[in-house]
LOKOLVO-108571 format. One record per residue (C-alpha): residue in one letter; z, x, y; residue number from 1. Coordinates in nm, 3 decimals. Layout:
N
a / Z / X / Y / NUM $
...
***
This chain:
165
m / -1.713 / -0.676 / -3.728 / 1 $
t / -1.362 / -0.694 / -3.862 / 2 $
f / -0.999 / -0.611 / -3.795 / 3 $
v / -0.876 / -0.311 / -3.991 / 4 $
v / -0.512 / -0.225 / -4.054 / 5 $
p / -0.402 / 0.114 / -4.188 / 6 $
f / -0.128 / 0.007 / -4.428 / 7 $
d / 0.149 / 0.215 / -4.587 / 8 $
g / 0.395 / -0.067 / -4.652 / 9 $
s / 0.632 / 0.030 / -4.370 / 10 $
e / 0.793 / -0.227 / -4.142 / 11 $
l / 0.554 / -0.147 / -3.857 / 12 $
a / 0.250 / -0.154 / -4.089 / 13 $
e / 0.362 / -0.501 / -4.197 / 14 $
a / 0.399 / -0.603 / -3.832 / 15 $
a / 0.049 / -0.471 / -3.754 / 16 $
l / -0.095 / -0.664 / -4.049 / 17 $
v / 0.078 / -0.983 / -3.936 / 18 $
r / -0.048 / -0.934 / -3.581 / 19 $
a / -0.402 / -0.890 / -3.718 / 20 $
v / -0.359 / -1.219 / -3.909 / 21 $
e / -0.240 / -1.396 / -3.595 / 22 $
y / -0.538 / -1.273 / -3.393 / 23 $
s / -0.776 / -1.331 / -3.682 / 24 $
n / -0.672 / -1.696 / -3.702 / 25 $
a / -0.751 / -1.738 / -3.332 / 26 $
l / -1.070 / -1.531 / -3.326 / 27 $
e / -1.205 / -1.589 / -3.678 / 28 $
e / -1.237 / -1.221 / -3.768 / 29 $
g / -1.199 / -1.082 / -4.119 / 30 $
i / -0.921 / -0.838 / -4.204 / 31 $
v / -0.917 / -0.530 / -4.424 / 32 $
a / -0.598 / -0.335 / -4.496 / 33 $
v / -0.663 / 0.027 / -4.596 / 34 $
s / -0.429 / 0.275 / -4.762 / 35 $
v / -0.449 / 0.636 / -4.866 / 36 $
v / -0.214 / 0.716 / -5.152 / 37 $
p / -0.150 / 1.084 / -5.224 / 38 $
e / -0.053 / 1.150 / -5.586 / 39 $
r / 0.238 / 1.372 / -5.490 / 40 $
k / 0.603 / 1.270 / -5.527 / 41 $
k / 0.707 / 1.431 / -5.198 / 42 $
y / 0.487 / 1.198 / -4.992 / 43 $
a / 0.592 / 0.895 / -5.198 / 44 $
r / 0.959 / 0.975 / -5.133 / 45 $
e / 0.898 / 1.032 / -4.761 / 46 $
k / 0.731 / 0.690 / -4.738 / 47 $
g / 1.013 / 0.523 / -4.931 / 48 $
w / 0.776 / 0.422 / -5.210 / 49 $
i / 1.011 / 0.575 / -5.470 / 50 $
g / 1.375 / 0.684 / -5.479 / 51 $
e / 1.503 / 1.040 / -5.517 / 52 $
d / 1.534 / 1.027 / -5.897 / 53 $
e / 1.252 / 0.782 / -5.959 / 54 $
e / 0.930 / 0.876 / -6.138 / 55 $
y / 0.613 / 0.829 / -5.936 / 56 $
d / 0.374 / 0.574 / -6.080 / 57 $
v / 0.077 / 0.577 / -5.841 / 58 $
e / -0.072 / 0.256 / -5.981 / 59 $
a / 0.260 / 0.073 / -5.940 / 60 $
v / 0.278 / 0.184 / -5.575 / 61 $
v / -0.081 / 0.071 / -5.514 / 62 $
e / -0.002 / -0.264 / -5.673 / 63 $
r / 0.310 / -0.303 / -5.452 / 64 $
l / 0.103 / -0.229 / -5.142 / 65 $
r / -0.164 / -0.476 / -5.257 / 66 $
e / 0.103 / -0.741 / -5.315 / 67 $
q / 0.256 / -0.682 / -4.970 / 68 $
v / -0.088 / -0.734 / -4.816 / 69 $
r / -0.152 / -1.044 / -5.028 / 70 $
t / 0.185 / -1.193 / -4.929 / 71 $
l / 0.141 / -1.137 / -4.554 / 72 $
a / -0.236 / -1.181 / -4.529 / 73 $
p / -0.370 / -1.378 / -4.828 / 74 $
d / -0.728 / -1.372 / -4.697 / 75 $
a / -0.733 / -1.000 / -4.618 / 76 $
a / -0.914 / -0.746 / -4.832 / 77 $
f / -0.718 / -0.445 / -4.956 / 78 $
e / -0.881 / -0.107 / -5.013 / 79 $
y / -0.720 / 0.219 / -5.104 / 80 $
e / -0.807 / 0.574 / -5.187 / 81 $
r / -0.603 / 0.795 / -5.418 / 82 $
i / -0.598 / 1.163 / -5.332 / 83 $
r / -0.455 / 1.444 / -5.540 / 84 $
e / -0.325 / 1.668 / -5.267 / 85 $
f / -0.047 / 1.619 / -5.015 / 86 $
p / -0.251 / 1.706 / -4.707 / 87 $
p / -0.125 / 1.781 / -4.358 / 88 $
e / -0.103 / 1.468 / -4.142 / 89 $
a / -0.430 / 1.549 / -3.963 / 90 $
r / -0.626 / 1.557 / -4.291 / 91 $
l / -0.449 / 1.245 / -4.415 / 92 $
a / -0.543 / 1.076 / -4.086 / 93 $
n / -0.905 / 1.181 / -4.137 / 94 $
r / -0.907 / 1.009 / -4.477 / 95 $
i / -0.758 / 0.693 / -4.329 / 96 $
e / -1.002 / 0.702 / -4.040 / 97 $
r / -1.295 / 0.736 / -4.280 / 98 $
l / -1.178 / 0.422 / -4.463 / 99 $
v / -1.136 / 0.246 / -4.128 / 100 $
l / -1.485 / 0.341 / -4.009 / 101 $
e / -1.647 / 0.213 / -4.328 / 102 $
h / -1.575 / -0.137 / -4.196 / 103 $
d / -1.715 / -0.091 / -3.845 / 104 $
p / -1.398 / -0.238 / -3.696 / 105 $
s / -1.389 / -0.432 / -3.374 / 106 $
v / -1.016 / -0.356 / -3.351 / 107 $
v / -0.778 / -0.139 / -3.550 / 108 $
f / -0.426 / -0.282 / -3.562 / 109 $
l / -0.194 / 0.015 / -3.587 / 110 $
g / 0.179 / -0.008 / -3.650 / 111 $
s / 0.341 / 0.290 / -3.483 / 112 $
d / 0.645 / 0.352 / -3.271 / 113 $
n / 0.514 / 0.679 / -3.129 / 114 $
v / 0.143 / 0.639 / -3.053 / 115 $
g / 0.072 / 0.654 / -2.683 / 116 $
r / 0.387 / 0.826 / -2.568 / 117 $
v / 0.349 / 1.114 / -2.329 / 118 $
v / 0.503 / 1.339 / -2.592 / 119 $
t / 0.387 / 1.262 / -2.944 / 120 $
p / 0.486 / 1.439 / -3.261 / 121 $
l / 0.213 / 1.646 / -3.419 / 122 $
t / 0.284 / 1.482 / -3.755 / 123 $
s / 0.182 / 1.129 / -3.659 / 124 $
v / -0.112 / 0.989 / -3.853 / 125 $
g / -0.132 / 0.714 / -3.592 / 126 $
v / -0.200 / 0.961 / -3.311 / 127 $
h / -0.509 / 1.085 / -3.493 / 128 $
v / -0.637 / 0.739 / -3.590 / 129 $
a / -0.582 / 0.606 / -3.238 / 130 $
a / -0.776 / 0.896 / -3.085 / 131 $
d / -1.115 / 0.775 / -3.215 / 132 $
e / -1.306 / 0.607 / -2.934 / 133 $
s / -1.550 / 0.412 / -3.153 / 134 $
y / -1.310 / 0.117 / -3.186 / 135 $
d / -1.033 / -0.048 / -2.987 / 136 $
v / -0.676 / 0.003 / -3.102 / 137 $
f / -0.405 / -0.260 / -3.088 / 138 $
i / -0.073 / -0.078 / -3.119 / 139 $
v / 0.215 / -0.276 / -3.267 / 140 $
r / 0.545 / -0.111 / -3.179 / 141 $
q / 0.790 / -0.375 / -3.294 / 142 $
r / 0.825 / -0.686 / -3.509 / 143 $
h / 0.814 / -0.983 / -3.274 / 144 $
p / 0.603 / -1.296 / -3.243 / 145 $
p / 0.295 / -1.280 / -3.020 / 146 $
k / 0.359 / -1.363 / -2.657 / 147 $
l / 0.022 / -1.529 / -2.594 / 148 $
e / 0.025 / -1.908 / -2.614 / 149 $
m / -0.320 / -1.912 / -2.775 / 150 $
i / -0.197 / -1.701 / -3.069 / 151 $
d / 0.010 / -1.886 / -3.331 / 152 $
a / 0.293 / -1.688 / -3.489 / 153 $
h / 0.266 / -1.612 / -3.861 / 154 $
e / 0.448 / -1.887 / -4.054 / 155 $
d / 0.659 / -1.669 / -4.283 / 156 $
f / 0.714 / -1.343 / -4.097 / 157 $
y / 0.958 / -1.445 / -3.824 / 158 $
d / 1.275 / -1.652 / -3.844 / 159 $
d / 1.324 / -1.975 / -3.647 / 160 $
a / 1.471 / -1.794 / -3.348 / 161 $
g / 1.150 / -1.596 / -3.304 / 162 $
s / 1.296 / -1.266 / -3.414 / 163 $
p / 1.182 / -1.072 / -3.716 / 164 $
s / 1.287 / -1.204 / -4.052 / 165 $
***
């Protein structure tokens, strides 16, 4: 069993990865960060991977994601899948979920500010990934240190005052 983190490089994905590291250190579970990288500029711009006038180098984006994971979670594995199309969120979520399920996760750490609300947008990948009942989901909604005394805060992710760095 392992902790799996869908990772797109966003602030909340980083927070979810850090939370997985914190729990992994306490519970001795492995971590895998998974990404799906569409080869379309529109998605890359929406995710903030490239600027408006910037060319899209898929391999450079994958390497940046890999480096983010390596920086925050040096012992975590990083896996990604490139896809040609720019699918609707539900199909993108299915691809992510397939990568997640390949690792038979004990817990999926999901960074999302809108999973679990009474009203959720139809375009949330997190809503679809969180809906699978074959694994538990730990939803990370904000960047803050863990509140459990048994869980040590990540050394480099938070500033001395306990707020996000």
